[in-house]
C-alpha positions in Angstrom: 49.8 20.7 42.1 53.3 19.8 43.7 54.8 18.5 46.6 55.3 21.8 48.2 51.7 22.8 47.7 50.9 18.9 49.7 53.2 20.5 52.5 51.7 23.8 52.6 48.1 22.2 53.0 49.5 19.4 55.6 50.3 21.9 57.7 46.8 23.8 57.2 44.3 22.1 56.0 45.0 17.5 56.7 45.7 17.9 60.2 41.9 19.6 60.9 39.4 17.2 62.6 37.1 17.8 59.6 39.6 16.3 57.2 38.8 12.4 57.4 41.6 11.7 53.9 42.6 13.6 51.3 44.1 12.3 48.0 47.3 12.8 45.7 48.9 10.9 42.9 51.3 8.6 43.4 54.2 10.5 41.9 53.3 13.3 44.6 53.4 11.4 47.5 57.0 10.0 46.8 58.1 13.4 46.4 56.9 14.2 50.5 59.2 11.3 51.2 57.2 10.3 54.4 54.1 8.7 54.9 51.3 11.9 55.6 48.9 11.1 57.9 44.8 11.0 56.2 46.7 11.4 52.7 46.3 8.3 50.2 47.4 7.7 46.3 44.8 8.4 44.0 45.8 7.5 40.2 45.7 11.0 38.0 42.8 10.3 35.9 41.5 11.4 32.6 38.0 12.6 31.2 36.7 9.2 29.7 33.6 11.0 28.1 35.8 13.5 26.2 38.7 11.8 25.5 37.9 8.7 23.1 40.0 6.5 20.7 37.0 6.8 18.1 38.4 9.7 15.2 40.1 9.1 12.1 44.3 10.1 12.8 46.6 11.9 11.4 49.7 10.0 11.3 51.8 13.5 10.4 49.6 15.6 13.3 52.3 16.1 16.5 50.5 17.8 19.7 52.5 18.9 22.8 50.7 20.7 26.1 52.4 23.7 27.0 50.5 23.9 30.5 53.0 23.7 33.5 56.0 23.0 30.8 59.1 25.4 31.5 60.9 27.6 29.0 63.5 24.9 28.4 60.4 22.4 27.5 59.2 25.1 25.2 62.2 25.8 23.5 62.3 22.0 23.2 59.4 21.9 21.4 59.3 24.8 19.0 63.0 23.9 18.0 61.6 19.9 17.6 59.1 21.4 15.5 61.7 23.2 13.7 63.2 19.7 12.3 60.0 18.5 11.3 58.6 20.6 8.5 56.7 18.0 7.1 55.0 17.4 10.0 52.1 19.2 11.6 53.0 20.7 15.0 50.4 22.1 18.0 51.5 23.5 20.5 48.3 23.4 22.7 47.4 25.2 26.2 44.0 25.7 27.7 45.2 29.3 28.9 43.8 32.4 27.2 46.4 34.8 28.5 47.2 37.2 25.1 50.3 38.3 27.3 51.3 34.2 27.3 50.4 33.8 23.8 52.1 36.7 22.5 55.5 36.1 24.5 55.4 32.7 22.8 54.3 34.0 19.5 57.8 36.2 20.0 59.6 32.8 21.0 58.2 30.9 18.1 58.8 33.5 15.6 62.7 34.3 16.8 63.3 30.6 16.1 61.9 30.4 13.2 59.7 27.8 14.2 56.9 26.9 11.8 54.5 25.1 15.4 50.8 26.3 15.4 49.5 27.8 18.7 46.4 27.3 20.0 45.7 28.6 23.1 41.9 29.3 25.3 41.3 25.6 24.4 38.1 23.7 26.2 38.5 20.4 27.4 36.0 20.0 24.0 38.4 21.4 22.2 41.7 19.3 23.4 39.6 16.2 23.4 38.9 16.7 19.1 42.6 18.0 18.9 44.4 14.8 20.7 41.8 12.5 18.7 43.2 13.6 15.4 46.6 13.6 16.4 48.9 10.4 16.4 51.8 11.6 18.2 52.2 13.3 21.7 55.2 14.8 23.3 55.5 15.6 26.4 59.1 18.4 26.2 61.5 18.2 29.0 64.9 20.3 28.3 68.2 19.4 29.7 68.1 21.9 31.7 64.7 20.4 33.6 66.7 17.2 33.7 69.3 18.6 35.9 66.8 20.2 38.6 64.6 17.6 39.2 61.6 16.0 37.7 59.1 18.4 35.9 55.8 16.8 35.2 54.3 19.9 33.7 50.6 18.4 33.0 51.2 14.8 32.8 47.0 14.0 32.6 47.6 15.2 28.7 49.8 12.1 28.7 47.1 9.6 29.6 44.3 12.2 27.5 46.3 11.8 24.4 47.3 7.6 25.4 43.6 7.1 25.7 42.8 8.9 22.2 45.2 5.9 20.9 48.1 8.7 21.0 51.9 7.8 20.4 53.7 9.4 23.1 57.3 10.1 23.5 58.5 11.2 26.8 62.1 11.8 28.3 63.8 9.6 31.2 61.9 11.1 34.1 61.1 8.4 36.3 57.3 9.4 36.9 56.5 9.7 33.7 58.0 6.4 32.6 56.3 4.9 35.1 52.9 6.7 33.5 53.4 5.2 30.6 54.8 1.4 30.7 55.9 0.3 27.4 52.8 1.9 25.8 54.8 4.6 24.2 58.7 5.8 23.4 61.3 7.3 25.5 63.5 10.0 24.0 66.9 11.0 24.8 67.3 15.0 23.5 66.0 16.7 20.9 67.6 14.8 18.1 66.7 11.4 19.8 63.2 13.3 19.8 63.1 13.9 16.2 64.8 10.9 14.8 61.8 8.9 16.8 59.2 10.8 15.3 60.6 10.9 11.5 60.8 7.0 12.2 57.2 6.4 12.2 57.0 8.0 8.5 57.7 4.7 7.5 55.5 3.0 9.8 52.8 0.8 8.1 49.1 0.9 9.2 49.3 -2.3 10.9 52.4 -0.8 12.7 50.0 2.4 13.5 47.2 0.5 14.7 49.2 -1.9 17.0 50.8 1.2 18.6 47.4 3.3 19.0 45.7 -0.1 20.6 48.5 -0.6 22.7 48.5 3.0 24.2 44.5 3.2 24.1 44.4 0.0 26.4 47.1 1.3 28.8 45.3 4.6 29.4 41.7 3.1 29.8 43.2 -0.3 32.3 45.0 2.2 34.3 43.8 6.1 34.4 39.7 6.3 33.3 38.2 8.4 35.9 35.1 5.7 36.2 38.2 3.3 37.7 40.4 6.2 39.5 37.2 8.6 41.0 35.4 5.0 42.4 38.0 5.0 45.2 37.5 8.4 46.0 33.5 7.9 46.1 34.0 5.0 48.2 35.6 7.2 50.3 33.2 9.8 50.7 30.2 7.4 50.9 32.1 6.3 54.4 30.1 9.5 55.5 26.3 9.2 53.7 25.9 5.2 55.0 26.2 2.0 53.4 27.1 1.5 49.6 26.4 -1.3 47.6 29.6 -2.6 46.5 28.5 -4.2 43.5 27.0 -0.8 41.7 28.8 1.0 38.8 
């Protein structure tokens, strides 16, 4: 999950003779700050059978994933929704802990935020939600930025992009690297709100171009069928020769 977990795994697992190799994302490796024997780089992947650019999109549907996001990020999401009342704003999560849901509902109500909370979503349900949403935001608050590079669940950025979602991310180096030039940077809540509002002026041609650019970027760099091939080839070394040309 993060460099602390990787360092612990290195001490207890990677050095075992039966471990030939382990894989981590590039941003995890950078956080370790030094080369780790047996630990190799592997891009973050999305499920290409679920996150597809084949649904009609709602240009006023904004989605944010709550999984792995700090309290500061959640506050940013709820406050942003409060400034965008002409949009439908959904805070989504895979968790099903009722106490977590109630905590978020109480915070939302205290802020008077119109955001919807959808919890316990399956991968298929997330695929449908991302497929319908035109806009995805990765919420990182100012307090987060002062303590490091909080990535939350970066795979959700690729999942949204794969469906043609327009992603708004903060100026966090790893997120910027992931997104490339296929999304929009925001510098604080006011900039985020203004950026989303500007899409109200977009023509259908502008939307189509942005969606194609996002989907193309995700499908070139992060589809599971490409990313996991390297893992498969590594594993296959233990089971005999593999046809390199095979799909």
